[in-house]
N, C-alpha and C positions, 0 to 999 in steps of 0.2 A: 431436442438435444438429448443425447445419451449421456446422462450424468455420471454413470460408472466409468465410461470411456473418458469423459472430460476430466474427471478427477485424476485418473492415471496419467493422462497426457500432460496436464498442467504441472503436476508434481514432477514428472520426469524432465520436462523442458526447463523448469526452474532450476533443477539440480544441475543439468548440463550447462546452462548458462552460468550458473554460479561457479562451476569448475573453471570455465574459461575466464571469468572475471578474476578469480583468485590467482590464476596463472599470471595474469598481467599485473595484478596488485602486488604480487610478491617479487616482481622483476625489479632490477636496480633502478630503472627509470622508465617513464612512459610519457608520450606526448600529450599535452593538453591544449586543445584549441577552443575558440569561442564560436558559438553559433550566432545567428543573426540577432537573437534577443540577448546576446552577451552572456548566456549561460554556458558553462563549460561542457565539453564533450571529449571523450577519450576513446582509444581503441577498444577498451573494455565495453563501453556503451554499444559500439558498432558491432563488435563480435557477438555479444549477447543477443542483440537484436536480430542478427542474421540467423542464429541458432533457433530462436523462438519463432520468428516469422516463417522460416522454412518448415519447421515442425508443425505449426498450426495450419499452414496452407495444405500440407500433405494429409493431415488427419481430419480437417474440417473444411474440405473444398466447398466453395460457395458461401462460406460465412465471412462477413466483413471482419478484417483485422485492422484495428486502428492502433498505431504505435508511434510513440514520441519521435523516434528517429527517422520516420518516413513522412515527410511533410505532405506528400500527395495523398496520404490516407486521411489527413485532417479535413479534407473537403468532402469526404464521402459520409454517407449516413445510412442507417438501417435501424429497424425496430429492435432487433437482437444482434449483438456483435461481441467480438472479443476485443479487449483493449489491453495494451502492453506498455509498461515502462521497464525496459530491460535492465536499467541501472538507475534506481531512484536514490538520490543522495550523492550525486557525482562530486559535490564539494567535499563531502565526508571522505569519499574515495580518494580524491586528490590529496587531501590532508592526512591520509592514512589513519583515519580515526575509527574506521570499522562500521559505522552506522549507515550502511548502504544496503539496499535490498533489490531483489528481482521481483517484479510484480506482474501478474497475469490475471485477468478477470473476464468473466462472461456476464454481459449485461442483457437482461431480458425485460422488454417493456419499460425501460428507464431505470430498472433496479439491478444493482450488481448482485446476482444470486449465487455466484460461485467465484472463488478466488484463491490465489496462493501468494504468500509473501515469504521469501527466503532471504535470510541475512547470512550469507556464507561466511563472513569474517567473524560473526558472532555464534555460528553453529546453531541457529534457530530457524525452524521451518514451521510455518503456520499455514493451514489451508482448510477449506470446507470439504467435508466428505460428501458421499453420494446423496445423503439426505439434506445437505445444506448446513449441518451442524459444524461448528469450528473445532479443530483439534490442533495441538502442537505435537509434532513428532520429534523424538529425540534421536540423535545420531549414534553411530555413523550411518549416513544416509545411503542406502543401496538403491540403484535405479530401478531394479526389477521387483523389489519387495519392500513393503513398509516396515518400519521399525516400531518400537514402543510408542504408544500414543496416549495423550491426556486430553480429555474433553474439556473445552474451554467454557468458562462462564464469567460474565461480568460481576463486579463487586456488588455488595449491598451497601451503598454509600452512607456515610455519616456526614450530613450537611454542615456539621460543626467542626469537622476535621477531614476535609477532602484531600485526596491525593490528586495532584494536577500535573499533567505532562504538557510540555510546550516544545516548540521547535528549537533545535540547537543552533541552526545557521540563520534563521529568519525571525528571531525574537525582536520585537520593537516596542515602543512606548504604548501604542494602542493595545497590544496584547497584554502588557503589564497592567494597564489601567483596567482592562476587563477582568483579569484574574483577581485584582484587588477587591472585586465585589464579592468574592467568595471567602469563606473561612477555610484556610488551607492548613492541613497537617504537615504536608511536605510538598516539595516541588521537584519535578524531574525534568531533565532536558534529554531529548533523543533526536536523532536524525531520521530522515526518510519516513517511510510508512510504518516504521517500528512503533511510532506513537499510537497508531490505531491498535496495534497488537498488544500494547501495554494496557489499553482499555479492555480489550477482549479477554486478557488473562486475569483481569482484576488487579493488576499492579498499579493501575491508575483509574480514577473515577471519571475524569473529564479531560478532553483535549480540545481547546478552542484554537481555531486557525483564522487569524485576521490578516491574510496575505494572499497573494495570487497563487493559485494552483490550477492544474489542468486535470481533466478526468482520469488520465492515465496515472497521475500521481496518487489518486485516492481510491480508485475502484476496487482494487484487490483488498486493501486494508478495510474499506467499507464493508465488503462482503464478509470478511473475517469478524468484524464487530457485530454485524447483523447475526451471523451464525452463532455468536456467543451470547445473544440476548440483548445486545446494546443497540444504540440508535445513532444515526448521523443526520443532522438537520441543518438547514440554512441558519446563518447567524442572525439575519435580519428579522425573520418572522417565525422561526422554529418549525417550519414545514419540512418534510423529508427532502433531502438532497437527491436530485434525480440526475440521470445520465442520458447522453445523446443530444446535449444542448448544442446550439450553433457554435462552431469553433471549439467545442469541447473544453470550454473554460468554466471553472467553478466560481460561485460566489463564496464569500467567507462562510465558514461552517463550524459546527461543534459536534464532536463525537463524545458520547457519554453513556454511563450506566443509568438505566431507568431508576428513578429515586433521587437523582440529583435535581435540586431546585434551580432550574436554569434562570439566569438573570437576563433582563432585557438589555439590549445594546446600550 
């Protein structure tokens, strides 16, 4: 894979998809339907998927693209592949709360080595550069040229006063019980893959997820955490979270800054 070209394409497609999402988001009304698993889908999900899928197919012919919105792609597999969630946080989108993201990642040998997370309503753009290091670019975002960038690095955590981030829409008692094992300085809630990005920027020390997720939900954020020096591990045994699993379904997991004293389940 040409990582210079990959970085440029993923960034551009995320911005293009974000523009289309915001066009629909700012409309007076939009249709919300339910998929077979009862999760919501909107015209924004489908329009963003069309932009990204076509762009990836044109730029990387022969590379498998797995995307949430195309069920046929979920039965395919490859050692190296691109994986897409064109609109992560559809519930946040529908409720007009802003915490939704565009996510595109490249997985190599089970590891998400490159990724982009764009939160168009928040004006935040995170991605891995050609070396795999994670950056946040500040807007306005031009398609043809990168703007000012900040290199990301995870926190140096204080286990007596941790910053914890958890899901805004999927918080449950099991998550609260696990969080209670830590000494928390503060608690944040965020939607979509922004939780990974808060770990990558050092705004949070740990993000535990005790709920169902798919690989397209996590791969891009995982890449950004990795590129900032963080880690993402399985909840049950603290081994690295891997990709390309049957059905692309994840186990529970924890994203964190090294130095956090992880607690057993």
